[in-house]
N, C-alpha and C positions, 0 to 999 in steps of 0.2 A: 540273328537275322542278317541276311546279306542283300544289298541293293542290286537288282538285276533289271534287265531289259530284254524284251522280245524284240529281236533284231529286225523283224519284218519292216519296221518303221524306217529303217536305214537301208532298205533294199536297193536304193539307188547308188549306194556306195559298195565298193569292193569290200570283202571281209576284213582285210587288213586295215583299211581306212576306217570302217565302222568300229572295229575293236579299238583302234587308236583314239577315236572320238570318245568312246565310252570310258575308256581308261582315263582320259584326261578330265572327265567330269565326275570321276569317283565311283563309277559303276564297278561292281565286284563279280557279277555273274551274267551269263548270256543264255537266253533260251533261243534255240535255233530252229527255224521252220525248215522242214526237209521233205515236204510233200503235201498233198491235199490242198485245202484252202489257203494255208500260209505261203504256199509256193516253194520254190527252191533257189531263191536268189543267192543265198549264202552256203547252201548245202544241197547237193544232189546225192541222196543217200545211195541210190543204185550205182552211181559213178564212183563214189568213194569205196563202196563194198568191192568193187571190181579192181581196185588199185591201192595196194598198201602204201605206196609212196604218196599218193594224194591224201590218204588218211592221215599220215604223219604230218604232212605240210599243213593240213587243216588244223590239227591239234596244236602244232608249233605256233601257228599264227595266233591262236587264241591265248595260249600260255605266254607267248612273248609279250602280250599286253597285260599280264598278271590277271587274266580272267579265268573263271571256271564255267563249265556248261552245266546249267541247272536242269535242262530237259531238252529232249528233241521233240519237235511238235509236228504232227501230221494230222490235223483236224480234217475229218471228212465224214461221209455217210456210207460206211461200209456195208450197211443193210439196205441200201437203196433198192427199190423194187425192180429197177432196170439193171440187170445182171452186168451189163458192160460198164455202167457208171460205178456200180458197187465194186467191181473187180479192180478198177483204177485206184479207187480210194483204199481198198484192202491191200493191194500191192504196195502202195506208199506206206501204209502202217506196218506191213511186214518188214519192209526195208528199214523203216525207222527203228524197229525192235532189234533187228540184226545189227544195225550200225551202233545203236546204244550199247549193245553187247561188246562190240569191237573197241569202242571209245571209253568204256567204263562209265557211261552216263546211267544214273539209277532210275530216271523217271522218263516216260514217254507220255506226252500230252495228246489228247484227241477228244472227239465227241462220242456219245453213245451210238449215234445214228438213229434214223427213224424209218421204219419199213412202210410199205403201203398198207392200205386198210384190209387188203386180202391178197391172196396169191395171184389174183387177176390184175391187180392194179399196176400202173406203170409209173406213178408218181407218189412220193411220201405223203402220209396222212397224219398230221399231228392233232391229237384229240385234246380238247380243252374242257370237256364237260361229260358227265356220265350218261346223259339222257338226250334224245331217245335211245332206246336199248342198242341200236346199232353201234353207237360209240363205245359202250362197254364191251361189246362183242369184238370190236376192232382192237381194243386194248388187250383182250385175252389172246387174240391172234398174234399181235405184235410181240408181246412179252414171252408168251409160252412157246410159240412156234418158230420165232425168228430171233429176237433179241438175246434171250438167255441162252439158247444153243449156240449162237455165234460167239458170245463172249466167253462161254465155257471153253470152246475150242481155242479161241485166241489167247486166253489167259494161259491155258496149258502150253501153247506154243512159246509164249513169252517166258514162262518159268523154265522151260527147256533151255532157254538162251540167257538165263541169269537175270531176267528183268522181272522184278516183283512189285513194280509200281506203275500201273496204268492209270494215269490221272485224267478223268473225264470232266470236261468243263460243263457246268450246269447251265444249259443254254436252251431257252424256249425254241420250239421247232424240232427238238429232238426228245426222244423218250426219257432221257435223264435231264431234268431241267430244274429240279429243286431238291431239298434235303431228303424228302421221303423216297423219291424215285432213285436217287443215288444209293441210299441204304438198301433199298429193295434189290437192286442189281447186285450190290456187294454181298448181300445175304445169299442170294441165288447162286453166285459164281464163285465168290471167295475173297479173301482179304487183299488180293492183288488189285482189286478195283477200289479207287479212291477218288478224291476230288482235286482237280485243278480249280481252286476256289477263286471265282471272279465276282466280287461284290456288285459290279455294274449291272449284271443280268438279274440279280436278286432285288436290287433297289427298285427297279421299275415294276417288278411283280408285287411289291408291297412287303417283301420279306425284310427282316432285320439281320444284317450280315453278322453282327456279334452273336446273336442267339444261334444262328446257323453254324457259325465257327465252334461254339461250345458244344453243340449236338454232334457235329462230325468229329470233333476232337475227342469226345468220350468214346467214339467208335474206332479211333485210330485211323480215321479215314481222310486226313489232310495230307496230301502229297506235294502240292505245288500251289502257288498263289499268283493271281494276276492283279496287278494294281491299275484299276481302271475305275473311273467315276461316272455317275449318271446324274443329270439334272432333270427333275420332275417339273413340268410346267403345270401348275395348279389350275390355271384357267382352262387349258385344253383337256386336262384330266376331268375337270368338273363337267365338261360337256360330253366327252367321248370315252372316258375311262382310259385304262392303261394298255389295252390290246390295240396296237397301233400298226397298221400295215402301210402307212404313208412313207414315202421314200426318205431315207435319212438326211437327204439334202434339203428337204423342206422343213428347216428347223423351226420356223416361226409358227407352223401349224401343227407340229407334232406334240404328243403328250409328254414325251421325254426324248432326250438326246444324250449320247455318250459325251463325257467331258474328261479332260485331263485331271489327274488327281489334284484336288484342292478346289476345283472349279464347279463340282457339283455339290460338295460338302467341304466344310473348313477343316482345319488341322485337329480340331477337337474330336471330330468324328473319326478321322484316320488314326489318331492316337488311341482311341477306344478299340479300334480294330487291332492295332499292334499289340496292345495290352492283352486283348482276348486270345490272340494267336500265342502269346507267351504262356498264358494260362493253360492253353490246350497242348503246350509242349511242342508247338511248331517253331523250328529254328532253322529255316531254310530260305530259299529265294523269295523275295518280293519282286516279282517280274513286271516292270511297267509295260503295258500294252497301250499304245496310242491309237485311238479311234475318234478323236475330237475333231469334228468337221468345222469348228470355229477357229482352229489354229493349224498352222503348218506342222508337220510331223516333227521338224527340228525344235521349233519353239515349244510345242506341247510336251515333248520329251523332256527338255531342259527344265521347264517349270514343274514337271512331275518329280524330277530328280531332286530339285531343290526343296520341294515340299517334303519329300520322304526322308531326306537327310535329317530333317528336324523332327520327324515322327517315329522312325524305326528305332528299335531298341538293339544296338549292335553288340554291346558287351555282355558277357556272362553276368548273371545276377550275383550280387555280393552276398556276404553272410549277413544274417539279421542280427547285428550287434546290439540292437535295441530290444530283442526279445529273448 
């Protein structure tokens, strides 16, 4: 495994400064946002695609600090029912794929997206229950008429450009949000669809990250990993459950909040995840994503780095001399 960071948290730094900071703190890989929700602070894919000299400078900056790129990330809603919004996200994802090809980056991270409830809708419609029947009909429309056709086309494009790992973050609000929906889209579209596995979004839904890792590992569907924690507030959950639309900044009233690694769960929890990843054959980036509203980005990142240094399994497994 390699310790990584999603560099969005250091977006106030120039790329060279951010890479220097990460190198000094023992980070080995960087995940770079290049469009969509992560923004383009460190990488404007369209700009780099238009200028080979800038491409080289970009790579040289990262390699000069002994870092590798684990993934290019362009999270967005490419199947948004507003065609103009969808096109912006889709253009960013297209450029991320093309840039990944140029830079030799094997993974592109994004979301599955969420369409409207019908062709007449103007906003996305995320369904959370099967009844009344309207909701089941919405799901049939979203999956069969929009989502699967879109991803079949996008995966074919990615394959044409040498990218065979499109890693979808399992995220509520989008059609792929849990193990079943990820595997459903993978089965319908192909093995190029896999997971950018983020435990934080699973924890608050009541899922067990280790069990999910095992299931996705059996399918060969673990492509990338986000290290982010979640703290459940048992008092608020007891009153209101886990479906919480209150603003993230109202921490004291929320059922759950995102935390830096080690602050939602202790090292024992994260060591179990690291071990399960090894059992699943995953030996790639553990990319820290900071979204802890109780800490500054710098402090939250550094605390996550220190926790993971003691959690991750860095060396190849040895021979079983005892067996």
